[in-house]
Structure formats: C-alpha cells, structure tokens
N, C-alpha and C positions, 0 to 999 in steps of 0.2 A: 318524640315532642313534634306535633304540625308545625309547619312552616307555615305565614303569613307576610300576604304581602300588604300594600296597603296601596285604597281606589287612586289611580292618578287626578283624578280631577274632584272627588271631596273627602279625602283622607280615608272614609271610611276601612275597616279593616276585611279582604274579601282571600278566597282560599288562594292555597300558594300557584296555579296555575292561569292566574287570570291578572287582567291588568288594571278593569274600570267595572265597578260595582253592573254595569249598565251598559247597555250599547248605544243609545241617545243621546249622548255627552253627558252622563250620566245625570239625568232628571231626577233621579233619586235625589241627590245631592239635599235638593230645597225641601225634601220632608226631612230628614237628616235633622236640619233645624231645629233647635228650641226655637221658642217667641224673643229669645235675645239673641238669635241669630247664630248661635255657639255649637259648635259642629264638633269642637275639640270638647269640651266638658258641659254638656248640657245639664242641664238641671233638674233633669229628671235620672241621671246616673252619679250626679255630684253629691246626692246627699249620705253615700258610702265611704265608711274608712277606705274603701278604696273599690276603685267601679269595678265595673265588672266585667271589663274589656281584659284588665292585667289579671283579675282572677282565671280569667279564661286561660291566658297565656301563660300564667306562669303557672296552672294545672295542665299542659298540653291538650285539653279538648278537643273533642271532635266537632267539626260544624254543627250541628245539629245539639249535642248536648251544649255547647257551648250559647245558641241560639236558646236553649231552654234557661239556660243561665239569665241568660240579658234580657229575655222577655219577660220572666216570674217577678226579677227584684224592682224593672218599670212599672209594672204593671199597677192602675188604678195611680201612678205617675207624669204619665207621657198623655196630654190630652191631644187627640188627632181633629184633625181640624174639620168643621162639622157634627161631632162627635160629644155625648157627656161624656163627665168621667165617668160615668159607671161601661154608657156604651166602649169607649176605650180599653177599660181592664179588661171587659170580657174580651176585643178583640184579640190584646195582646198572650192572654190565658189561649185563645183557640190554637195560636201560633204555637203555645206549647203544648197542646196537646195534639196540636199537628208534626211536631221535630219529636215526641215520641211516636207518633209513631211511622216515622221515615226508619229510627231506630228499629225497633218493633219487627217490622218488614224483613229488614234489613234481615235481621238474627233468625226469622224464619225463615228465609231463602227467599223471599220478591223482593221484588224488586222496590228502593226505599220510597217511589213514587206511586207506587200501585195503591188504588182506591181505601180508602180511611178504613180503617177497622169497624169501627159501626154501619160501614155502608157492607160491608163484606156480612156480616153476623144480619142483615135484614132478609 
C-alpha cells in the first residue's frame, strides 16, 4: 500500500516523500477550492457515495492510477476558471490520457515523462 502525506499548505494528497504540492507557497491551493471555497469536500467529488481519495487510498493505488480515477470521475463536474463545462471535461479527460501514458511508458521501460505515445507514432 502506498503512503501519502498531506500538503502543509492546502491539505491536498501528495506522495509520501513531499511536504507541499508546490514550492511557491502552494499557489495551486486556490485552484483546489470549489466555488464555495471548499478544499475538504468540493462539490465535484462529494456527489459520490465515497470520494475518489477514499477509493484511491483504500485500494492502495499508485499516483498515476489514482489520478486516472480522480480525473475520470470529476470530468464534466469541475469547471475550470475561464472554461466552459465541455472544455473543462476535455481538460480532465486529457489528464486521464496523460496519466495512462505515464503508466504505459513505465511498463515499456521508457521514462514516465517521455513524449506521449501519440507523438511517438508520428
């Protein structure tokens, strides 16, 4: 089972070897807050019987697999500033694809941050 820490600034889940999710005083924390300013239980997650973080941690999922769960269930529910609902959904689904590419690249023996598979095929 993976071990996780909580970001000292925003309370978000981060890998065990980190203490903050960003170096610049966790500016990302503002993006984590929903319209109600709720970091703990944002509306795009609390619509489910259990929140994605509960599922991810209970099942010991690795970081990219956990991200796939998180971004999949919130696609179409979290609206990014300056984006329509459809644009926001596409952004989250692109994050699902990129995290799947991290996993595939690792399985194939490449670095997880190597160019996306689509770029390799061209």
